[in-house]
C-alpha positions as CSV (number, residue, x, y, z in Angstrom):
1,X,-12.2,20.2,-27.3
2,X,-9.5,19.6,-24.7
3,X,-7.8,16.2,-24.6
4,X,-8.1,14.0,-21.6
5,X,-5.5,13.8,-18.9
6,X,-4.4,11.2,-16.5
7,X,-3.2,11.9,-13.0
8,X,-1.3,9.8,-10.4
9,X,-2.9,10.1,-7.0
10,X,-0.6,8.7,-4.4
11,X,1.5,9.6,-1.5
12,X,5.2,9.5,-2.2
13,X,6.1,9.2,1.5
14,X,4.0,6.1,1.9
15,X,6.8,3.8,0.9
16,X,6.7,0.6,2.9
17,X,8.6,-2.8,3.1
18,X,6.6,-5.9,2.4
19,X,7.1,-7.1,6.0
20,X,5.8,-3.8,7.4
21,X,2.8,-4.0,5.0
22,X,2.0,-7.5,6.3
23,X,2.2,-6.1,9.9
24,X,-0.1,-3.2,8.9
25,X,-2.6,-5.6,7.4
26,X,-2.5,-7.8,10.6
27,X,-3.0,-4.7,12.7
28,X,-5.8,-3.1,10.7
29,X,-7.7,-6.3,10.4
30,X,-7.3,-7.1,14.1
31,X,-6.1,-10.5,13.2
32,X,-3.6,-12.2,15.4
33,X,-1.2,-13.0,12.6
34,X,2.4,-13.4,13.4
35,X,4.5,-11.7,10.8
36,X,7.9,-13.4,10.3
37,X,10.8,-11.7,8.5
38,X,14.2,-13.1,8.0
39,X,15.7,-16.4,7.0
40,X,14.4,-19.7,8.1
41,X,16.7,-22.7,7.9
42,X,13.8,-25.0,7.4
43,X,12.8,-23.3,4.1
44,X,14.3,-24.3,0.8
45,X,17.0,-21.8,-0.4
46,X,16.4,-20.1,-3.7
47,X,14.6,-16.9,-3.0
48,X,15.8,-14.3,-5.4
49,X,16.3,-10.7,-4.7
50,X,13.7,-8.3,-6.0
51,X,14.3,-7.0,-9.5
52,X,11.8,-4.2,-8.9
53,X,13.5,-0.9,-8.5
54,X,12.4,1.6,-5.9
55,X,9.1,3.0,-7.3
56,X,8.2,6.4,-6.0
57,X,5.3,8.1,-7.7
58,X,5.8,11.5,-9.4
59,X,2.7,13.5,-8.6
60,X,3.8,17.0,-9.7
61,X,1.1,17.1,-12.4
62,X,-1.7,16.8,-10.0
63,X,0.0,19.0,-7.4
64,X,0.1,21.7,-10.0
65,X,-3.7,21.7,-9.7
66,X,-3.5,22.2,-5.9
67,X,-3.9,18.6,-4.8
68,X,-1.8,17.2,-2.0
69,X,-1.8,13.8,-0.3
70,X,-3.7,14.0,2.9
71,X,-4.2,10.3,4.0
72,X,-1.4,8.2,5.4
73,X,-1.0,4.6,4.4
74,X,-2.5,3.2,7.7
75,X,-5.6,5.3,7.5
76,X,-5.9,4.7,3.7
77,X,-5.8,1.0,4.2
78,X,-8.4,1.1,7.0
79,X,-10.7,3.1,4.8
80,X,-10.3,0.6,1.9
81,X,-10.9,-2.3,4.2
82,X,-14.0,-0.7,5.8
83,X,-15.4,0.2,2.3
84,X,-14.8,-3.4,1.1
85,X,-16.5,-4.8,4.2
86,X,-19.5,-2.5,3.7
87,X,-19.9,-3.6,0.1
88,X,-19.3,-7.3,0.7
89,X,-21.2,-7.9,4.0
90,X,-24.7,-9.1,3.7
91,X,-27.2,-8.1,6.3
């Protein structure tokens, strides 16, 4: 019997900054949120820089099977939101 395998399904070119992700969420949800990025003198100091290194997925294993990413981040997020709304909206 063949052992089980795990595969990472992601799009390595879909890297995005948190501020840009917030803007994407505001756009996809048609909310009129104002996304603010930068420093604000009214906020308390003390934000620390991210300790998370750049995380780009390695998808070579699944690409060897012929799979390639086909959905960009914006469309993927819209699909997830639509799916969630369909599952969580009562008629």
